[in-house]
Backbone as JSON, one array per atom type, in Angstrom:
{
  "sequence": "XXXXXXXXXXXXXXXXXXXXXXXXXXXXXXXXXXXXXXXXXXXXXXXXXXXXXXXXXXXXXXXXXXXXXXXXXXXXXX",
  "N": [[-66.25, 135.0, 162.4], [-64.55, 136.33, 163.97], [-62.04, 135.17, 163.41], [-62.1, 135.73, 160.73], [-61.67, 138.61, 160.54], [-59.2, 138.66, 161.82], [-57.61, 137.24, 160.17], [-57.51, 138.47, 157.68], [-55.95, 140.8, 157.51], [-54.13, 141.69, 155.54], [-55.91, 142.18, 153.2], [-57.33, 144.38, 154.31], [-55.24, 146.18, 154.78], [-54.48, 146.75, 151.9], [-57.01, 147.73, 151.04], [-57.28, 149.99, 152.48], [-55.15, 151.74, 151.82], [-55.91, 152.14, 149.23], [-58.82, 152.37, 148.58], [-59.42, 153.61, 150.96], [-57.91, 155.92, 151.06], [-58.43, 157.28, 148.64], [-59.69, 159.95, 146.58], [-56.1, 160.85, 146.05], [-54.76, 162.94, 146.62], [-55.42, 165.97, 148.05], [-55.57, 163.35, 150.68], [-58.8, 162.08, 150.56], [-60.45, 161.32, 152.92], [-59.05, 162.5, 154.89], [-59.73, 165.07, 154.52], [-62.46, 164.96, 155.01], [-62.53, 164.25, 157.61], [-61.32, 166.65, 158.78], [-63.45, 168.16, 158.11], [-65.35, 167.13, 159.53], [-64.66, 167.86, 162.36], [-64.49, 170.59, 162.14], [-62.42, 172.01, 160.95], [-62.3, 172.8, 158.32], [-64.63, 174.18, 157.56], [-67.4, 176.35, 157.97], [-69.22, 175.67, 159.69], [-68.69, 173.03, 160.6], [-69.49, 169.63, 161.2], [-72.17, 170.01, 161.33], [-73.03, 171.09, 158.82], [-72.69, 169.01, 157.15], [-74.13, 166.67, 154.68], [-76.54, 163.91, 154.09], [-74.95, 162.52, 152.12], [-72.49, 163.15, 152.44], [-71.82, 162.03, 154.96], [-72.32, 159.35, 154.47], [-70.12, 159.06, 152.64], [-67.91, 159.44, 154.3], [-68.27, 156.96, 155.8], [-67.95, 155.06, 153.98], [-65.24, 155.49, 153.01], [-64.01, 155.33, 155.54], [-64.42, 152.81, 156.43], [-62.49, 150.73, 155.76], [-60.25, 151.46, 157.18], [-60.98, 151.18, 159.79], [-61.6, 148.51, 160.03], [-59.12, 147.65, 159.43], [-57.89, 148.57, 161.77], [-59.2, 147.21, 163.87], [-58.53, 144.42, 163.0], [-55.79, 144.53, 163.6], [-55.53, 144.82, 166.31], [-56.74, 142.32, 167.09], [-54.61, 140.8, 166.15], [-52.59, 141.12, 167.98], [-50.35, 139.62, 170.12], [-51.35, 137.68, 172.84], [-50.81, 137.39, 176.38], [-50.25, 134.35, 178.13]],
  "CA": [[-66.24, 136.22, 162.18], [-63.33, 136.93, 164.48], [-60.91, 134.59, 162.68], [-61.85, 136.31, 159.11], [-61.22, 139.91, 160.74], [-57.85, 138.49, 162.34], [-56.55, 136.69, 159.05], [-57.55, 139.44, 156.52], [-55.24, 142.07, 157.56], [-53.49, 142.31, 154.14], [-56.74, 142.73, 152.38], [-57.84, 145.42, 154.98], [-54.18, 147.07, 154.53], [-54.59, 147.1, 150.73], [-58.17, 148.51, 150.96], [-57.06, 151.13, 153.22], [-54.21, 152.47, 151.05], [-56.42, 152.5, 147.93], [-60.27, 152.81, 148.45], [-59.58, 154.51, 152.04], [-57.41, 157.29, 150.67], [-58.83, 157.86, 147.25], [-58.61, 160.38, 145.9], [-55.02, 160.73, 146.81], [-54.02, 164.38, 146.68], [-55.02, 165.32, 149.26], [-56.48, 162.2, 150.79], [-60.3, 162.56, 150.7], [-60.79, 160.81, 154.1], [-58.5, 163.53, 155.76], [-60.62, 166.22, 154.4], [-63.73, 164.86, 155.59], [-62.27, 164.35, 159.29], [-61.38, 167.97, 159.27], [-64.75, 168.98, 158.2], [-66.4, 166.81, 160.9], [-64.13, 168.76, 163.53], [-64.81, 172.15, 162.02], [-61.29, 172.53, 160.37], [-62.39, 173.46, 156.92], [-66.12, 174.63, 157.26], [-67.82, 177.35, 158.84], [-70.18, 175.18, 160.76], [-68.07, 171.79, 160.87], [-70.45, 168.59, 160.84], [-73.62, 170.5, 161.26], [-73.36, 171.56, 157.39], [-72.65, 167.74, 156.33], [-75.56, 166.2, 154.32], [-76.41, 162.51, 154.16], [-74.11, 161.96, 151.32], [-71.14, 163.38, 153.26], [-71.85, 161.01, 156.04], [-72.04, 158.19, 153.67], [-68.87, 159.21, 152.0], [-67.04, 158.96, 155.55], [-68.44, 155.64, 156.12], [-67.25, 154.49, 152.86], [-63.72, 155.74, 153.04], [-63.54, 155.11, 156.75], [-64.53, 151.37, 156.8], [-61.29, 150.09, 155.59], [-59.38, 151.89, 158.21], [-61.81, 150.63, 161.01], [-61.41, 147.1, 159.64], [-57.59, 147.41, 159.62], [-57.49, 148.67, 163.44], [-59.65, 145.79, 164.54], [-57.51, 143.31, 162.71], [-54.46, 144.84, 164.23], [-55.93, 144.77, 167.73], [-56.94, 140.97, 167.33], [-53.4, 140.25, 165.91], [-51.72, 141.54, 169.02], [-50.21, 138.5, 170.77], [-51.98, 137.59, 174.24], [-50.28, 136.63, 177.4], [-50.93, 133.43, 178.51]],
  "C": [[-64.87, 136.85, 162.56], [-61.99, 136.44, 163.71], [-60.8, 135.25, 161.26], [-61.27, 137.97, 159.51], [-59.67, 139.76, 161.16], [-57.0, 138.19, 161.22], [-56.53, 137.68, 157.73], [-56.81, 140.66, 156.81], [-54.62, 142.64, 156.2], [-54.44, 142.81, 153.29], [-57.16, 144.19, 152.91], [-56.7, 146.69, 154.78], [-54.43, 147.85, 153.0], [-55.98, 148.1, 150.47], [-58.2, 149.68, 151.71], [-56.15, 152.12, 152.57], [-54.75, 153.0, 149.72], [-57.94, 153.19, 148.3], [-60.07, 154.01, 149.86], [-58.95, 155.86, 151.96], [-57.74, 158.02, 149.49], [-59.93, 159.05, 147.49], [-57.25, 160.86, 146.59], [-54.41, 162.1, 147.13], [-55.06, 165.61, 146.97], [-56.06, 164.21, 149.67], [-57.88, 162.65, 151.4], [-60.71, 162.2, 152.14], [-60.25, 162.01, 155.22], [-59.35, 164.75, 155.78], [-62.0, 166.2, 155.01], [-63.57, 164.86, 157.18], [-62.22, 165.83, 159.62], [-62.56, 168.56, 159.07], [-65.62, 168.54, 159.45], [-65.95, 167.74, 162.15], [-64.14, 170.0, 163.29], [-63.45, 172.72, 161.51], [-61.43, 173.23, 159.21], [-63.72, 174.03, 156.44], [-66.58, 175.45, 158.2], [-68.51, 176.77, 160.05], [-69.61, 173.8, 161.13], [-69.09, 170.81, 160.47], [-71.66, 169.04, 160.63], [-73.92, 170.87, 159.72], [-73.19, 170.18, 156.7], [-74.06, 167.32, 156.09], [-75.45, 164.46, 154.49], [-75.23, 161.9, 153.28], [-72.7, 161.97, 151.71], [-70.91, 162.2, 154.16], [-71.5, 159.64, 155.5], [-70.62, 157.88, 153.12], [-67.72, 158.71, 153.06], [-67.15, 157.64, 155.84], [-67.62, 154.79, 155.09], [-65.69, 154.28, 152.71], [-62.99, 155.21, 154.52], [-63.41, 153.59, 157.31], [-63.4, 150.52, 156.61], [-60.27, 150.18, 156.64], [-59.84, 151.37, 159.56], [-61.42, 149.09, 161.16], [-59.82, 146.65, 159.98], [-57.32, 147.54, 161.05], [-58.07, 147.52, 163.94], [-58.85, 144.55, 164.29], [-56.15, 143.48, 163.46], [-54.47, 144.56, 165.7], [-56.03, 143.1, 167.77], [-55.59, 140.26, 166.98], [-52.37, 140.46, 167.05], [-51.48, 140.17, 169.86], [-50.59, 138.56, 172.26], [-50.96, 136.86, 175.19], [-50.9, 135.65, 177.96], [-50.39, 132.85, 180.1]]
}
């Protein structure tokens, strides 16, 4: 599992810039993050429904995988 996360960084990069940002103007995940922190809704994350959280998970997963892959690819000192 660790090697798959480490070696598939190119796939995660493509997924992040396609699925992670779609729709592109403005990036959908950015709007959802602002909504969670209360930037563009009156009550912030309190007004989010299940479908909104699912949407955040679907658009955010490629970014999380890319971040984990990046951490795993940092050279370690021996």
